[in-house]
C-alpha positions in Angstrom: -9.6 -95.7 110.8 -10.3 -92.1 109.7 -7.6 -89.7 108.8 -7.9 -88.0 112.2 -7.7 -91.2 114.3 -4.4 -92.4 115.8 -3.6 -96.1 116.4 -1.9 -96.8 119.8 -0.3 -100.0 121.2 0.0 -99.9 124.9 0.1 -102.6 127.5 0.5 -103.2 131.3 0.6 -100.0 133.4 0.9 -97.5 130.5 -2.4 -98.8 129.1 -4.1 -97.5 132.2 -3.7 -94.0 130.7 -6.5 -95.0 128.3 -8.7 -96.2 131.1 -8.5 -92.8 132.9 -9.0 -90.9 129.6 -12.1 -93.0 128.9 -13.7 -92.0 132.2 -12.6 -88.3 132.2 -13.6 -87.7 128.6 -17.0 -89.4 128.9 -17.9 -87.5 132.0 -16.9 -84.3 130.3 -19.2 -85.1 127.4 -22.3 -85.6 129.6 -25.0 -83.0 129.6 -24.9 -82.9 133.4 -21.1 -83.2 133.6 -19.5 -82.3 137.0 -16.1 -82.0 135.2 -15.3 -80.3 131.9 -12.2 -81.2 129.9 -12.4 -80.4 126.2 -8.8 -81.4 125.8 -9.5 -84.9 127.0 -12.5 -85.1 124.7 -10.3 -84.2 121.7 -7.7 -86.8 122.6 -10.3 -89.4 123.3 -11.9 -89.0 119.9 -8.5 -89.0 118.2 -7.5 -92.4 119.3 -8.7 -95.6 117.6 -9.3 -97.9 120.6 -12.3 -99.9 121.8 -12.6 -98.3 125.2 -15.9 -100.0 126.2 -14.6 -103.4 125.2 -11.6 -103.0 127.5 -13.0 -100.8 130.3 -16.8 -101.2 130.1 -19.2 -98.3 130.6 -17.5 -95.2 131.9 -17.8 -94.1 135.5 -17.0 -90.8 137.2 -14.0 -92.1 139.3 -11.1 -90.6 137.3 -13.0 -87.4 136.5 -13.7 -86.8 140.2 -10.1 -87.6 141.0 -8.9 -85.1 138.4 -11.3 -82.5 139.7 -10.1 -82.8 143.3 -6.5 -82.6 142.2 -7.4 -79.5 140.2 -8.9 -77.8 143.2 -6.0 -78.4 145.6 -3.4 -77.5 143.0 -5.4 -74.5 141.8 -5.4 -73.1 145.3 -1.7 -73.7 145.6 -1.0 -72.0 142.2 -2.9 -68.9 143.4 -0.6 -68.7 146.4 2.5 -69.4 144.4 2.3 -67.8 140.9 5.1 -68.7 138.6 6.2 -71.8 140.6 6.7 -75.4 139.4 4.3 -78.3 139.2 5.8 -81.8 138.7 3.3 -84.4 137.4 4.6 -87.9 137.9 3.1 -90.6 135.8 1.2 -88.1 133.6 -0.1 -90.4 130.9 -2.7 -88.5 128.9 -3.7 -86.3 131.8 -4.5 -82.8 130.6 -4.2 -81.0 133.9 -1.3 -78.9 132.5 -3.8 -77.3 130.0 -6.7 -77.0 132.4 -4.7 -75.2 135.1 -2.3 -73.2 133.0 -2.4 -69.6 134.3 0.2 -68.3 131.9 3.0 -68.4 134.5 3.3 -71.9 136.0 6.3 -74.0 135.1 5.1 -77.6 134.4 7.1 -80.7 134.2 5.4 -83.9 133.1 7.1 -87.2 133.8 6.4 -90.7 132.4 8.0 -93.7 130.9 9.0 -93.5 127.2 6.2 -95.8 126.0 3.6 -93.5 127.6 5.3 -90.3 126.5 5.5 -91.4 122.9 1.6 -91.5 122.9 1.3 -88.3 125.0 3.4 -86.2 122.6 1.2 -87.0 119.7 -1.4 -84.8 121.4 0.4 -82.6 124.0 3.9 -81.4 122.9 6.4 -79.9 125.3 7.0 -76.2 124.6 7.9 -73.1 126.6 6.8 -73.5 130.2 5.6 -77.1 129.6 8.4 -79.7 129.7 8.5 -83.4 129.4 10.9 -85.9 131.0 11.0 -89.5 129.6 11.7 -92.0 132.3 10.4 -93.7 135.5 9.6 -91.3 138.3 11.8 -93.6 140.6 14.9 -92.8 138.5 15.0 -89.3 139.9 16.7 -87.6 137.0 13.7 -85.3 136.5 14.6 -83.5 139.8 17.6 -81.8 138.1 15.1 -80.0 135.8 13.3 -78.3 138.8 14.4 -75.1 140.5 14.6 -76.1 144.2 14.8 -72.4 145.2 11.1 -71.9 144.2 8.0 -73.5 145.6 7.3 -77.0 144.1 4.1 -79.1 144.0 4.4 -82.7 143.0 1.4 -84.7 142.0 1.0 -88.4 141.2 -2.3 -89.7 139.9 -2.7 -93.5 139.6 1.0 -94.2 140.2 2.2 -95.0 143.7 0.0 -98.1 144.0 2.2 -99.7 141.3 5.3 -99.2 143.4 6.4 -101.2 146.5 6.1 -99.6 149.9 9.9 -99.3 150.0 9.9 -97.6 146.6 7.2 -95.2 147.7 9.1 -94.3 150.9 12.3 -93.8 148.9 10.6 -91.6 146.3 8.8 -89.4 148.8 11.9 -89.1 150.9 14.0 -88.0 147.9 11.4 -85.4 146.9 11.3 -83.9 150.4 15.0 -83.8 150.7 15.5 -82.1 147.3 12.6 -79.6 147.6 12.2 -78.3 151.1 8.6 -77.0 151.7 7.2 -79.1 148.9 3.6 -80.0 148.7 2.5 -83.3 147.3 -0.8 -85.0 146.3 -1.3 -88.6 145.3 -4.1 -91.2 145.4 -4.1 -94.5 147.3 -5.9 -97.8 147.1 -6.9 -100.1 150.0 -5.0 -103.3 150.7 -7.7 -105.6 149.5 -7.4 -104.1 146.0 -3.7 -104.8 146.0 -4.3 -108.4 147.1 -7.0 -108.9 144.5 -4.8 -107.7 141.6 -2.1 -110.2 142.7 -4.4 -113.1 143.2 -4.3 -116.1 140.8 -7.6 -114.9 139.2 -6.5 -111.3 139.1 -8.8 -108.2 139.0 -10.6 -107.9 135.6 -12.3 -104.7 134.7 -14.0 -106.5 131.9 -13.4 -109.9 130.3 -10.9 -108.2 128.0 -8.9 -106.1 130.4 -7.0 -107.2 133.5 -5.9 -104.5 135.9 -2.1 -104.5 136.3 -0.8 -105.9 139.6 -0.5 -103.3 142.3 1.9 -103.4 145.2 1.2 -100.6 147.7 -2.2 -100.4 149.5 -3.1 -98.5 152.6 -6.3 -97.1 154.3 -7.2 -93.5 154.8 -6.8 -93.6 158.6 -3.4 -95.3 158.4 -1.7 -93.2 155.7 -1.2 -90.1 157.9 0.5 -91.8 160.8 2.6 -93.9 158.5 3.9 -90.8 156.5 4.6 -88.9 159.7 6.5 -91.9 161.1 8.6 -92.0 158.0 9.1 -88.3 157.7 8.7 -86.3 161.0 9.2 -83.0 159.1 5.7 -83.4 157.5 3.5 -80.5 158.7 0.1 -81.9 157.6 -1.4 -85.0 155.9 -5.0 -84.6 154.6 -7.1 -87.6 153.6 -9.6 -86.7 150.9 -12.3 -89.3 150.1 -14.1 -89.2 146.8 -17.0 -86.8 146.8 -19.0 -88.3 144.0 -19.1 -91.5 142.1 -21.5 -92.3 139.3 -23.8 -94.3 139.4 -23.7 -94.4 143.2 -26.0 -91.8 144.8 -24.2 -89.1 146.8 -26.2 -89.8 149.9 -25.0 -93.5 149.8 -21.4 -92.6 149.3 -21.5 -90.1 152.2 -23.1 -92.8 154.4 -20.4 -95.2 153.5 -17.7 -92.7 154.2 -19.2 -91.9 157.6 -18.6 -95.5 158.7 -15.3 -95.8 160.7 -14.2 -99.0 158.9 -14.7 -97.6 155.4 -11.7 -95.4 155.5 -9.6 -98.5 155.3 -11.6 -100.1 152.5 -12.1 -97.2 150.0 -9.7 -95.5 147.7 -9.0 -91.8 148.1 -6.5 -89.0 147.8 -3.8 -87.7 150.1 -2.5 -84.1 150.3 0.8 -83.6 152.1 2.4 -80.3 153.3 5.9 -80.1 154.5 
């Protein structure tokens, strides 16, 4: 280990933060990158960890996800300067640095094990604050000014909660912050079932994906959320735009098939 490298010991769900970092940083380092994140590259190179042994060759999935979150949140920040973004399950996501406009108030939330690693590279200061704890605990809400516009994001998080927990969390957020906008990603039900099967879902022979609990399709998520919360104004389903090494034309063809919305992961943008 060189003087600049950091050893980390993570397991279960917190270890997924290294998986997403692997994909984001490697995409950013490509000559033909669709996503640029020098902060992720810096952190990636600073951690002593055998990424390829655990996660295999990088793909573009998490970079595309981050890019699409950036676009939605960037438009929101342009309309609401000086407002608050809450990032649930932040891990080693560097969105707070990519989208910082010099005015946004940013609250990053994650469990202590994950935050201990994050704060080696991204320290809370000024407009960037950290809250150590599970998003479900809700204590982070007391740190957010409910009289100003709020955007809550959750990347790679809600699928690890039960449906009851997801409903409770989203309901608490909407009750506390009227007019809130939210964005999160979802996985299909087959992925949830596979992670809980006896054989499990293995990314490689050295890494088993943690069990997931909430899965839903793109066509079903809007009606479900509006049934839970009639005050919701709009639910947008956002399928992945790119996915290396899959050609764009093939991905677009897949997404045009009616049944694929229930079988592919994607993102959800909610306005209340």
